[in-house]
SETIVEX-687507 format. One line per 2 residues: their letters; for each residue x negated, y, z of C-alpha. Coordinates in Angstrom, 1 decimal. Layout:
REM residues N
A = X/Y/Z ~ ...
REM end
This chain:
REM residues 684
MP = 208.2/-51.8/-85.0 ~ 206.1/-50.8/-81.9
TK = 207.4/-51.7/-78.5 ~ 207.5/-48.0/-77.5
MI = 209.7/-47.1/-80.5 ~ 212.1/-50.0/-79.8
AK = 212.5/-48.9/-76.2 ~ 213.1/-45.4/-77.3
QL = 215.9/-46.5/-79.7 ~ 217.5/-48.6/-77.0
VF = 217.5/-45.5/-74.7 ~ 219.2/-43.4/-77.4
II = 221.8/-46.2/-78.0 ~ 222.6/-46.6/-74.3
SG = 222.6/-42.9/-73.7 ~ 225.0/-42.4/-76.6
AL = 227.3/-45.1/-75.2 ~ 227.2/-43.5/-71.8
YL = 227.9/-40.1/-73.3 ~ 231.0/-41.6/-75.1
TA = 232.1/-43.2/-71.9 ~ 231.7/-39.9/-70.1
SL = 233.8/-38.1/-72.6 ~ 236.6/-40.6/-72.2
FP = 236.2/-41.1/-68.4 ~ 234.7/-37.8/-67.0
SQ = 235.1/-39.1/-63.4 ~ 232.5/-41.8/-64.1
VI = 229.8/-39.3/-65.1 ~ 227.2/-40.3/-62.5
AL = 225.9/-43.8/-61.6 ~ 223.5/-44.7/-58.9
VD = 220.3/-46.5/-59.9 ~ 217.0/-47.5/-58.3
TK = 214.1/-45.3/-59.4 ~ 211.4/-46.2/-56.9
NS = 209.4/-48.0/-59.5 ~ 209.3/-45.1/-61.9
AF = 206.0/-43.1/-62.7 ~ 207.1/-40.4/-60.3
ET = 209.9/-40.4/-57.7 ~ 213.2/-38.8/-58.8
PQ = 216.6/-38.6/-57.1 ~ 218.6/-41.8/-57.2
TI = 220.9/-40.6/-60.0 ~ 220.9/-40.9/-63.7
NI = 222.0/-38.3/-66.2 ~ 224.1/-39.6/-69.1
LD = 223.1/-36.9/-71.6 ~ 221.0/-37.9/-74.6
DA = 218.6/-35.9/-76.7 ~ 221.0/-35.6/-79.6
SC = 223.6/-34.0/-77.3 ~ 221.1/-31.5/-76.1
LS = 219.8/-30.7/-79.6 ~ 223.3/-30.2/-80.9
CH = 223.1/-26.8/-79.2 ~ 219.4/-26.2/-78.6
AD = 218.0/-27.3/-82.0 ~ 216.2/-24.6/-83.8
NT = 218.3/-25.1/-87.0 ~ 221.6/-24.5/-85.3
QA = 223.5/-21.2/-85.2 ~ 222.4/-19.2/-82.1
IL = 224.8/-19.4/-79.2 ~ 225.0/-16.5/-76.8
VA = 225.4/-17.2/-73.1 ~ 225.6/-15.0/-70.1
DE = 222.2/-13.8/-68.7 ~ 222.3/-14.9/-65.1
KE = 219.9/-12.0/-64.1 ~ 222.3/-9.4/-65.4
IE = 225.7/-10.8/-64.6 ~ 226.1/-8.7/-61.5
SD = 225.4/-5.4/-63.3 ~ 227.0/-6.3/-66.7
AE = 229.3/-9.2/-67.1 ~ 229.1/-9.0/-70.9
AK = 225.3/-9.2/-71.1 ~ 224.3/-12.1/-73.3
RN = 221.1/-13.9/-74.4 ~ 220.3/-16.5/-77.1
LR = 220.0/-20.1/-76.1 ~ 216.5/-21.4/-76.2
AI = 215.9/-23.1/-79.5 ~ 213.9/-26.3/-79.5
SH = 212.1/-27.7/-82.6 ~ 212.9/-31.4/-82.7
SG = 209.9/-32.2/-84.9 ~ 207.7/-30.0/-82.8
FQ = 208.8/-31.7/-79.6 ~ 208.2/-35.2/-81.0
KS = 204.6/-34.1/-81.8 ~ 204.0/-32.6/-78.4
VH = 202.4/-34.3/-75.4 ~ 205.9/-34.8/-74.0
GD = 207.2/-36.3/-77.3 ~ 207.9/-39.8/-75.7
MS = 210.1/-38.3/-73.0 ~ 213.8/-37.5/-73.2
CI = 215.3/-34.1/-72.3 ~ 216.8/-35.4/-69.0
GC = 213.4/-36.7/-68.0 ~ 212.7/-33.1/-66.9
HQ = 216.1/-31.5/-66.7 ~ 217.6/-34.1/-64.3
NI = 220.0/-31.6/-62.7 ~ 222.0/-31.0/-65.9
VD = 224.9/-33.4/-66.3 ~ 227.0/-32.1/-69.2
SK = 226.8/-30.4/-72.5 ~ 229.0/-27.4/-71.7
AD = 227.9/-23.9/-72.3 ~ 227.7/-23.2/-68.6
HN = 226.2/-26.5/-67.5 ~ 227.4/-28.2/-64.4
KL = 224.3/-29.0/-62.3 ~ 223.5/-31.3/-59.6
DL = 222.0/-29.9/-56.4 ~ 218.5/-30.8/-57.6
PD = 215.4/-28.6/-58.2 ~ 214.7/-27.2/-61.7
PD = 211.9/-28.9/-63.7 ~ 208.6/-28.6/-62.0
CA = 205.5/-29.3/-64.2 ~ 203.0/-29.3/-61.3
SC = 204.8/-31.8/-59.1 ~ 205.4/-34.2/-62.0
HM = 201.8/-34.2/-63.1 ~ 200.4/-34.5/-59.6
DL = 202.7/-37.4/-58.9 ~ 201.7/-39.1/-62.1
WE = 198.0/-38.7/-61.2 ~ 198.6/-40.1/-57.8
NY = 200.3/-43.1/-59.3 ~ 197.4/-43.6/-61.8
GQ = 195.0/-43.6/-58.8 ~ 197.1/-46.3/-57.0
QG = 197.1/-48.3/-60.2 ~ 193.3/-47.9/-60.7
RD = 193.7/-46.0/-64.0 ~ 191.8/-42.9/-63.0
TE = 189.1/-43.5/-65.6 ~ 191.6/-44.3/-68.3
MQ = 193.7/-41.2/-67.7 ~ 190.9/-38.7/-67.1
RM = 192.8/-36.0/-69.0 ~ 195.5/-36.1/-66.3
GV = 192.8/-35.5/-63.7 ~ 191.8/-32.3/-65.6
VV = 195.5/-31.2/-65.6 ~ 195.7/-31.7/-61.9
EN = 192.5/-29.6/-61.4 ~ 194.1/-26.9/-63.5
IE = 197.2/-27.0/-61.4 ~ 195.1/-26.6/-58.2
AY = 193.4/-23.6/-59.8 ~ 196.7/-22.1/-60.9
KK = 198.2/-22.4/-57.4 ~ 195.4/-20.1/-56.2
SF = 195.6/-17.7/-59.1 ~ 197.2/-14.3/-59.6
HA = 199.8/-15.8/-61.9 ~ 201.2/-18.2/-59.2
KP = 201.8/-15.3/-56.8 ~ 205.0/-13.3/-57.2
AK = 204.2/-9.9/-58.6 ~ 205.7/-6.7/-57.2
VG = 207.9/-6.4/-60.3 ~ 209.1/-10.0/-60.0
LN = 207.1/-11.4/-62.9 ~ 204.8/-14.3/-62.4
AS = 203.7/-16.8/-65.1 ~ 204.8/-20.4/-64.9
CD = 203.3/-23.3/-66.8 ~ 206.0/-23.1/-69.5
DC = 205.4/-19.4/-70.1 ~ 201.9/-20.2/-71.6
HH = 202.1/-23.8/-72.6 ~ 205.7/-23.9/-74.1
SH = 206.2/-27.4/-72.8 ~ 208.7/-28.5/-75.5
DF = 206.0/-28.3/-78.3 ~ 202.8/-28.1/-76.3
NV = 199.8/-30.1/-77.5 ~ 196.1/-29.6/-77.5
PP = 194.8/-30.4/-81.0 ~ 191.6/-32.4/-81.3
SG = 188.4/-30.4/-80.9 ~ 186.8/-29.2/-84.1
TL = 190.0/-29.3/-86.2 ~ 191.7/-26.4/-87.9
DR = 194.7/-26.9/-85.6 ~ 192.4/-26.5/-82.6
TD = 191.2/-23.2/-84.1 ~ 194.7/-22.0/-84.7
WH = 195.7/-23.0/-81.2 ~ 192.8/-21.1/-79.6
LS = 193.4/-18.0/-81.7 ~ 197.0/-17.9/-80.7
IP = 196.2/-17.3/-77.0 ~ 196.3/-13.4/-77.3
EI = 199.8/-13.6/-78.8 ~ 201.0/-15.8/-75.9
CN = 199.5/-13.3/-73.3 ~ 201.2/-10.5/-75.3
DC = 204.6/-11.8/-74.1 ~ 203.8/-10.3/-70.6
HA = 200.8/-8.1/-71.2 ~ 201.9/-6.0/-74.1
EP = 199.8/-2.9/-73.3 ~ 196.5/-4.7/-72.9
FE = 197.3/-6.7/-76.1 ~ 197.7/-3.5/-78.1
AY = 194.3/-2.3/-76.9 ~ 192.7/-5.7/-77.6
KN = 194.3/-5.9/-81.0 ~ 192.4/-2.9/-82.2
SV = 189.1/-3.8/-80.5 ~ 186.1/-5.5/-82.1
HG = 187.1/-8.7/-80.4 ~ 190.7/-8.5/-81.5
KE = 190.0/-7.7/-85.1 ~ 187.5/-10.6/-85.3
AL = 190.0/-13.1/-83.7 ~ 193.4/-11.9/-85.1
QK = 192.4/-10.6/-88.5 ~ 189.3/-12.5/-89.4
QN = 190.2/-15.7/-87.5 ~ 186.7/-15.8/-86.0
IK = 186.8/-18.7/-83.5 ~ 183.7/-17.3/-81.8
SA = 185.3/-14.0/-80.9 ~ 186.6/-13.5/-77.3
VC = 190.2/-14.1/-76.5 ~ 192.0/-13.5/-73.2
TD = 191.0/-16.8/-71.6 ~ 187.3/-16.3/-72.4
CH = 187.2/-13.4/-70.0 ~ 190.1/-14.0/-67.6
SS = 189.9/-17.8/-67.6 ~ 192.9/-19.9/-68.3
HS = 194.2/-21.1/-64.9 ~ 192.1/-19.6/-62.1
IT = 193.0/-16.0/-63.0 ~ 192.2/-13.5/-60.3
PT = 193.0/-9.8/-59.9 ~ 190.6/-7.7/-62.0
SR = 190.1/-5.2/-59.2 ~ 188.4/-7.7/-56.9
DP = 184.7/-8.4/-56.6 ~ 184.8/-12.1/-57.7
FQ = 186.3/-11.2/-61.1 ~ 184.0/-8.2/-61.6
IT = 181.0/-10.4/-61.0 ~ 182.2/-13.3/-63.0
VT = 183.4/-11.4/-66.1 ~ 179.9/-9.8/-66.5
RK = 178.4/-13.2/-66.7 ~ 181.0/-14.3/-69.1
CG = 180.0/-11.4/-71.4 ~ 176.5/-12.8/-71.2
SC = 177.6/-16.2/-72.3 ~ 178.3/-14.8/-75.7
HQ = 176.0/-11.7/-75.7 ~ 173.0/-13.5/-74.3
EK = 170.2/-11.2/-75.3 ~ 172.1/-8.1/-74.3
YE = 172.9/-9.8/-70.9 ~ 169.2/-10.6/-70.3
TY = 168.2/-7.0/-71.0 ~ 171.0/-5.7/-68.8
RD = 169.9/-8.1/-66.0 ~ 166.5/-6.5/-66.1
TY = 167.9/-3.1/-65.2 ~ 168.8/-2.0/-61.7
HG = 172.5/-2.1/-62.7 ~ 172.2/-5.8/-63.7
QI = 170.0/-6.8/-60.8 ~ 172.5/-5.7/-58.2
NT = 175.3/-7.3/-60.1 ~ 173.4/-10.5/-60.3
LG = 172.9/-10.5/-56.6 ~ 176.7/-10.6/-56.2
YV = 177.5/-6.9/-55.6 ~ 179.7/-4.6/-57.8
NT = 178.6/-1.1/-56.8 ~ 176.6/-0.7/-60.0
AK = 177.7/-0.5/-63.6 ~ 179.0/-3.7/-65.2
CY = 179.5/-4.3/-68.9 ~ 183.1/-3.1/-69.0
DC = 182.2/0.1/-67.1 ~ 180.3/1.3/-70.2
HG = 181.9/-0.6/-73.1 ~ 185.5/-0.7/-71.9
SH = 187.5/-3.8/-71.2 ~ 190.2/-4.5/-73.8
KI = 189.6/-1.8/-76.3 ~ 185.9/-2.5/-76.9
LS = 184.7/-0.6/-80.0 ~ 181.4/-0.7/-82.0
AD = 178.9/2.0/-81.0 ~ 179.3/3.8/-84.3
DP = 183.1/4.2/-83.8 ~ 183.8/7.9/-82.8
QS = 186.3/6.6/-80.2 ~ 183.9/4.2/-78.6
TI = 182.8/4.9/-75.0 ~ 179.2/4.3/-76.0
HP = 179.2/6.5/-79.1 ~ 176.5/9.2/-78.8
DN = 179.2/11.9/-78.5 ~ 181.0/10.1/-75.6
RL = 178.1/8.4/-73.8 ~ 177.4/11.2/-71.4
TT = 181.0/11.3/-70.3 ~ 180.9/7.5/-69.7
CE = 177.7/7.9/-67.6 ~ 179.5/10.6/-65.6
NC = 182.1/8.2/-64.5 ~ 179.6/6.9/-62.0
HD = 176.9/9.6/-62.0 ~ 179.3/12.3/-61.1
GN = 177.1/14.3/-58.8 ~ 179.0/13.3/-55.6
RI = 177.9/9.7/-54.7 ~ 174.8/9.8/-56.9
PK = 173.1/12.5/-58.9 ~ 175.0/13.8/-61.9
AT = 174.1/12.6/-65.3 ~ 172.5/15.0/-67.7
EA = 171.7/15.1/-71.4 ~ 168.3/13.4/-70.6
FL = 170.3/10.3/-69.6 ~ 171.2/9.7/-73.3
SF = 167.7/8.5/-74.1 ~ 167.8/5.8/-71.5
HP = 168.0/2.4/-73.1 ~ 170.3/0.1/-71.1
HA = 169.4/-2.9/-73.3 ~ 165.7/-2.2/-74.0
NT = 163.4/-5.2/-74.6 ~ 159.7/-5.6/-74.7
HD = 159.4/-7.2/-78.1 ~ 161.0/-4.7/-80.4
YE = 158.5/-1.9/-81.1 ~ 160.7/-0.2/-83.7
KY = 163.5/0.5/-81.2 ~ 161.7/0.7/-77.9
PQ = 158.0/1.7/-78.6 ~ 157.5/3.1/-75.0
VW = 158.6/-0.2/-73.4 ~ 156.6/-2.3/-75.8
IA = 153.4/-0.4/-75.1 ~ 153.9/-0.5/-71.4
AK = 154.6/-4.2/-71.4 ~ 151.6/-5.0/-73.5
FM = 149.4/-3.0/-71.2 ~ 150.8/-4.6/-68.0
HG = 150.6/-8.1/-69.5 ~ 147.0/-7.5/-70.5
LL = 146.1/-6.3/-67.0 ~ 147.7/-9.3/-65.4
LF = 145.8/-11.7/-67.6 ~ 142.5/-10.0/-67.0
VF = 142.8/-9.7/-63.2 ~ 144.2/-13.2/-62.6
GY = 141.9/-14.8/-65.2 ~ 138.8/-13.3/-63.8
FW = 139.5/-13.6/-60.0 ~ 141.1/-17.0/-60.1
LH = 138.1/-18.3/-62.0 ~ 135.8/-16.5/-59.6
SL = 137.7/-18.1/-56.6 ~ 137.7/-21.6/-58.2
LW = 134.0/-21.6/-58.9 ~ 133.2/-20.2/-55.4
WF = 135.3/-22.9/-53.7 ~ 133.7/-25.6/-55.8
RE = 130.1/-24.4/-55.0 ~ 130.7/-23.9/-51.3
CR = 132.4/-27.3/-51.0 ~ 129.4/-29.0/-52.6
DR = 127.1/-27.1/-50.3 ~ 129.1/-28.1/-47.2
CS = 129.1/-31.7/-48.2 ~ 125.3/-31.7/-48.7
AK = 124.8/-29.5/-45.6 ~ 122.8/-27.0/-47.7
NQ = 124.4/-24.2/-45.9 ~ 122.3/-25.1/-42.9
QH = 119.2/-23.5/-44.7 ~ 120.1/-20.1/-43.3
IR = 117.7/-18.9/-40.6 ~ 119.3/-19.2/-37.3
TE = 120.1/-15.8/-35.9 ~ 119.4/-16.9/-32.4
EL = 115.8/-17.8/-33.3 ~ 115.2/-14.3/-34.6
LA = 116.8/-12.5/-31.8 ~ 116.2/-14.7/-28.8
HK = 113.5/-12.4/-27.5 ~ 115.6/-9.3/-27.9
YP = 119.2/-10.5/-27.3 ~ 119.1/-13.5/-25.0
EE = 122.9/-13.5/-24.7 ~ 123.6/-12.9/-28.4
DK = 126.3/-15.6/-28.4 ~ 128.3/-13.2/-26.2
RQ = 127.6/-10.2/-28.5 ~ 129.1/-9.5/-31.9
VR = 128.7/-6.8/-34.6 ~ 131.4/-4.1/-34.7
RF = 132.9/-3.9/-38.1 ~ 136.2/-2.0/-37.7
GL = 137.4/0.6/-35.2 ~ 140.7/0.4/-33.4
LW = 142.5/2.9/-35.7 ~ 141.4/1.1/-38.8
RI = 142.7/-2.2/-37.4 ~ 146.1/-0.7/-36.4
AH = 146.3/0.9/-39.9 ~ 145.5/-2.5/-41.5
LL = 148.2/-4.3/-39.5 ~ 150.9/-1.7/-40.3
FA = 149.8/-1.6/-43.9 ~ 150.0/-5.4/-44.2
LS = 153.5/-5.5/-42.5 ~ 154.9/-2.7/-44.7
VM = 153.5/-4.3/-47.9 ~ 155.0/-7.7/-47.0
ML = 158.4/-6.1/-46.3 ~ 158.1/-4.2/-49.6
IL = 157.4/-7.5/-51.5 ~ 160.3/-9.2/-49.8
TG = 162.9/-6.5/-50.5 ~ 161.5/-5.6/-53.9
MA = 161.1/-9.2/-55.2 ~ 164.6/-10.1/-54.1
VF = 165.9/-7.5/-56.5 ~ 163.3/-8.2/-59.2
YA = 164.2/-11.9/-59.1 ~ 167.9/-11.4/-58.4
YT = 168.8/-14.5/-60.5 ~ 167.1/-16.9/-58.0
AW = 169.0/-18.8/-55.3 ~ 166.9/-17.2/-52.5
AP = 167.4/-13.6/-53.5 ~ 171.1/-13.2/-52.6
VV = 170.4/-14.9/-49.3 ~ 167.6/-12.5/-48.5
IE = 169.7/-9.5/-49.4 ~ 172.6/-10.7/-47.4
LL = 170.5/-11.3/-44.3 ~ 169.1/-7.8/-44.7
GG = 172.6/-6.3/-44.7 ~ 173.3/-5.9/-48.4
PM = 171.6/-3.9/-51.2 ~ 172.1/-0.5/-49.6
MS = 170.5/-1.6/-46.3 ~ 167.8/-3.5/-48.2
GL = 167.1/-0.5/-50.3 ~ 166.8/1.6/-47.1
IH = 164.4/-0.9/-45.6 ~ 162.4/-0.8/-48.8
RI = 162.1/2.9/-48.8 ~ 161.1/3.1/-45.1
SA = 158.4/0.4/-45.7 ~ 157.2/2.5/-48.7
AI = 157.0/5.6/-46.5 ~ 155.0/3.7/-43.9
ML = 152.6/2.4/-46.6 ~ 152.1/5.7/-48.3
SI = 151.7/7.5/-44.9 ~ 148.9/5.1/-43.9
FF = 147.2/5.5/-47.2 ~ 147.2/9.3/-47.0
LH = 146.1/9.2/-43.4 ~ 143.3/7.0/-44.5
LV = 142.3/9.5/-47.1 ~ 142.2/12.2/-44.5
GV = 140.1/10.1/-42.2 ~ 137.6/9.2/-44.9
SI = 137.4/12.8/-46.0 ~ 136.7/13.9/-42.4
NI = 134.1/11.2/-41.9 ~ 132.3/12.2/-45.2
YR = 132.3/15.9/-44.2 ~ 130.8/15.1/-40.8
NR = 128.0/13.1/-42.3 ~ 127.7/15.3/-45.4
KT = 123.9/15.7/-44.8 ~ 123.1/12.0/-44.8
FR = 126.0/10.5/-46.8 ~ 125.1/9.3/-50.2
WL = 127.9/8.8/-52.7 ~ 126.2/5.7/-54.2
GP = 124.5/4.6/-51.0 ~ 125.1/1.5/-49.0
DS = 127.9/3.0/-46.9 ~ 129.9/4.2/-49.9
ML = 132.8/2.2/-51.3 ~ 132.0/3.6/-54.8
PN = 130.9/0.8/-57.2 ~ 127.2/1.0/-58.3
WK = 124.8/-0.9/-60.6 ~ 123.9/-3.3/-57.8
DC = 127.5/-4.5/-57.8 ~ 127.2/-5.4/-61.5
RD = 124.0/-7.3/-60.8 ~ 125.6/-9.1/-57.9
IW = 128.5/-10.2/-60.0 ~ 126.2/-11.7/-62.6
AM = 124.0/-13.3/-59.9 ~ 127.1/-14.7/-58.2
FK = 128.3/-16.5/-61.3 ~ 124.8/-17.9/-61.8
WF = 124.8/-19.2/-58.3 ~ 128.2/-20.8/-58.9
VY = 126.7/-22.9/-61.7 ~ 123.4/-23.6/-59.9
KG = 121.4/-21.2/-62.2 ~ 120.1/-19.0/-59.4
PR = 120.1/-18.2/-55.7 ~ 123.1/-16.7/-53.9
PI = 122.8/-12.9/-54.0 ~ 122.5/-11.0/-50.8
FD = 124.9/-8.2/-50.1 ~ 124.9/-4.8/-48.3
RW = 127.6/-3.3/-46.1 ~ 130.3/-3.7/-48.8
TY = 130.4/-6.6/-51.3 ~ 131.7/-6.1/-54.8
WE = 134.9/-8.1/-54.1 ~ 135.6/-5.9/-51.0
KF = 135.2/-2.8/-53.1 ~ 137.6/-4.2/-55.7
DY = 140.1/-4.9/-52.9 ~ 139.7/-1.3/-51.7
WA = 140.1/0.4/-55.0 ~ 142.9/-1.9/-56.0
VF = 144.9/-0.2/-53.3 ~ 144.3/3.2/-54.9
WG = 145.5/1.8/-58.2 ~ 148.5/0.3/-56.5
MV = 149.3/3.6/-54.7 ~ 149.2/5.5/-57.9
VI = 151.2/2.9/-60.0 ~ 153.5/1.3/-57.5
GG = 153.8/4.3/-55.3 ~ 154.2/6.8/-58.1
SG = 156.8/4.8/-60.0 ~ 158.6/4.0/-56.8
MM = 158.9/7.7/-56.0 ~ 160.3/8.4/-59.5
LA = 162.9/5.7/-59.0 ~ 163.7/6.9/-55.5
FP = 164.4/10.5/-56.7 ~ 165.9/10.0/-60.1
EV = 167.4/13.5/-60.2 ~ 163.9/15.0/-60.0
TI = 162.5/12.5/-62.5 ~ 165.2/13.1/-65.1
SI = 164.7/16.9/-64.8 ~ 161.1/16.5/-66.0
FP = 161.1/13.4/-68.2 ~ 163.4/11.9/-70.8
GW = 165.7/9.0/-69.9 ~ 163.5/6.3/-71.4
IF = 161.0/7.0/-68.6 ~ 163.2/4.8/-66.4
NV = 162.8/1.9/-68.7 ~ 159.0/2.2/-68.5
VM = 159.0/2.9/-64.8 ~ 161.2/-0.1/-63.9
LV = 158.9/-2.4/-65.9 ~ 155.7/-1.0/-64.5
HG = 157.0/-0.9/-60.9 ~ 158.1/-4.6/-61.1
EE = 155.0/-5.9/-62.9 ~ 152.5/-4.1/-60.7
AF = 154.4/-5.3/-57.6 ~ 154.1/-8.9/-58.9
LA = 150.4/-8.3/-59.6 ~ 149.8/-7.0/-56.1
AV = 151.8/-9.8/-54.4 ~ 150.1/-12.6/-56.2
FL = 146.6/-11.1/-55.9 ~ 147.0/-10.5/-52.2
FT = 148.2/-13.9/-51.3 ~ 145.8/-15.8/-53.6
VH = 142.5/-14.0/-54.2 ~ 142.5/-11.7/-51.1
FF = 143.5/-14.6/-48.8 ~ 140.9/-16.9/-50.4
NN = 138.1/-14.3/-50.0 ~ 138.9/-13.7/-46.4
HF = 140.5/-16.8/-45.0 ~ 140.2/-19.9/-47.3
RP = 136.6/-20.0/-48.5 ~ 135.0/-23.2/-47.3
DK = 132.5/-21.3/-45.1 ~ 135.4/-19.6/-43.3
LP = 137.5/-22.6/-42.6 ~ 139.6/-23.1/-40.6
PP = 141.6/-19.9/-41.1 ~ 142.1/-17.2/-40.1
DV = 139.2/-14.8/-40.1 ~ 140.1/-12.5/-37.2
AM = 137.5/-9.8/-37.8 ~ 140.1/-7.3/-38.9
FT = 142.1/-8.0/-35.7 ~ 139.3/-8.1/-33.2
GS = 137.2/-5.5/-35.0 ~ 134.0/-7.6/-34.8
QS = 132.3/-10.7/-36.2 ~ 129.5/-13.0/-35.0
LK = 125.9/-12.2/-35.9 ~ 125.7/-15.4/-37.9
EF = 128.6/-14.4/-40.1 ~ 127.4/-10.9/-40.4
KR = 124.0/-11.9/-41.5 ~ 125.4/-14.4/-44.0
DH = 127.8/-12.0/-45.6 ~ 125.9/-8.7/-45.3
QM = 122.2/-9.6/-45.0 ~ 120.9/-6.4/-46.6
QY = 122.6/-4.3/-43.9 ~ 121.6/-6.7/-41.2
DR = 117.9/-6.5/-42.3 ~ 118.0/-2.7/-42.5
LV = 119.6/-2.4/-39.0 ~ 116.9/-4.8/-37.5
ET = 114.1/-2.9/-39.2 ~ 115.3/0.5/-38.1
GQ = 116.2/-0.8/-34.6 ~ 119.8/0.3/-35.0
LE = 121.4/-3.1/-34.6 ~ 121.9/-2.6/-30.9
KY = 124.3/0.3/-31.3 ~ 126.6/-1.9/-33.5
LV = 126.6/-4.8/-31.0 ~ 129.7/-5.2/-28.8
DA = 130.9/-7.8/-26.4 ~ 132.7/-10.7/-28.0
PS = 136.5/-10.4/-27.7 ~ 138.0/-12.1/-24.7
RP = 139.6/-15.5/-25.0 ~ 143.2/-14.1/-24.9
MT = 142.3/-11.5/-27.5 ~ 140.8/-14.2/-29.7
IG = 143.7/-16.5/-29.4 ~ 146.2/-13.7/-29.9
SK = 144.3/-12.5/-33.0 ~ 144.3/-16.1/-34.4
IL = 148.1/-16.5/-33.8 ~ 148.8/-13.1/-35.4
GL = 146.5/-13.9/-38.3 ~ 148.1/-17.3/-38.9
LL = 151.6/-15.8/-38.7 ~ 150.6/-13.2/-41.4
II = 149.1/-15.9/-43.5 ~ 152.2/-18.1/-43.3
CG = 154.4/-15.1/-44.2 ~ 152.2/-14.2/-47.1
LA = 152.2/-17.8/-48.4 ~ 156.0/-18.0/-48.0
LL = 156.3/-14.8/-50.0 ~ 153.9/-16.2/-52.6
II = 156.2/-19.3/-52.9 ~ 159.4/-17.3/-53.5
VA = 157.6/-15.1/-56.0 ~ 156.4/-18.2/-57.8
IG = 160.0/-19.6/-57.8 ~ 161.2/-16.4/-59.3
FF = 158.5/-16.2/-61.9 ~ 158.8/-19.8/-63.1
GG = 162.6/-19.8/-62.7 ~ 162.7/-16.9/-65.2
FT = 161.7/-19.3/-68.0 ~ 164.6/-21.7/-67.3
HD = 167.0/-18.9/-66.6 ~ 166.3/-17.2/-69.9
REM end
């Protein structure tokens, strides 16, 4: 016979003997003993009751005994309640099966109906388990008894939970309310008993939460769990957790429960996360719709159920819970065609989104594929030329102009006027701020995005900054159009739409592109350019494209009530996708291709090129980059009117500092965008 069983039998024999003695000599009921060496510290008394004595009344096969209900004695002395019935076989199979009744109920000293009790606390599960874990630690048995460590972690979570705090109605859950300590056991994982135990959780919660249980019982989750015994269906603890239960009205729960929905409904959660509702929730804010706002909480029904909150007949009413016309524009019938879970790969369900995604992805591949290859080949060719000093073959400007401009080193060619330089700076700052605030929402799942939003004052303030930056960017763009139009009108007699001063692409640009690639691979000379190179024209017209796509889609999102009065609801699915993808394209292009062309080409190192800040560049650089214009100005004798004094030293230093700061900010934005882009693969 195992040692444990022998010891248990001895305890029963001794307890029985003590019980008989107590019956004959009631004055000798209590004896002092030393318990300092026990697993946990108990008062220095021993109870003489044995398990058999307790089960003589509390066994589940005995006739129920009614006792006075202590809570109702004052109001009704005749009020009675049934004794708690304990299954002896169930207790022996439980995690506490090796313990005796008085191991926990140390304050009970007799077997009378109204027990005489010592002045000791009632059984306390938490203190007992925490003392045991402390003793295991002192004995070096932490690894061996890891399960007890998990229990202690659950106790700590419970102490901070909603259940541990006394409720207004005087009801708060204790350990025994959920675990039924007399027969509690956690069956081995993967067994049928474990399945039954898991699926019994809603019934346990029903003891206190009857109303939510009734709603849950008739929901899709409840029917799957309770009727079909589907272990994968959500039970109470899947959403509310088991020990760290928090009030459902507080932000932490509302954020967490949405993510818990996503742990089962992964694809739906990913598509929800791509919407503005999901992006704000992912950032840690609850002022947009969560899963339960649309689907309900306990009584979640399938979409084809007439009583479902997302049934076509009820969907508008559901939307109006938030879009009520007070805080935000009122929902209309057009809202019903919005797809809250649209994806980019299902053409049958979401053709508009599928087409928009394919177009944007194709555009991204073309732009980045072409210009990154262009930049890489250019960098390779100029590096080789610098190493071999071939770039010294250019004719020295000072030799050509020494007779006419003896102090040419103090003169530069004016490229940009003051207004254009101010406009460029404001445009750059507004675009960077738009990228920062926009990408923080677009990549809400990254670690950096919530930090940025919090530093900016939350999503509302961040949204306001985004809109102000957009207004500045669009204003500069429209003022630029006005300025260009005025300039063309003033020079209408001499201006040629496809001439050298025009930004319109022409056939020479196509020839220059081909010649440039030939030069990259040593198949021809480097082409010479006029006032505007083909890459400068692309940069220029890319802004027009961006204003139409990013600006237009942004305006539609900023004024949804106007948009929805003209277009169907699915337009928001398309606009959100296009706005984000085009912003990504603009950010990456600016901080890779544009920065390379203007600051990181080998013949421009070290950065930055300050021409856009000072307004002028040296004759040497001007001739190298725009030789056709240079030659034409020399031949016509007009070069003199474009020459200006070189910027002062403070102006040059200030421009370089400003340029470096902008480059650093741009590269920092590029890094966080890259983190968001590549993090999306692991996050999905």
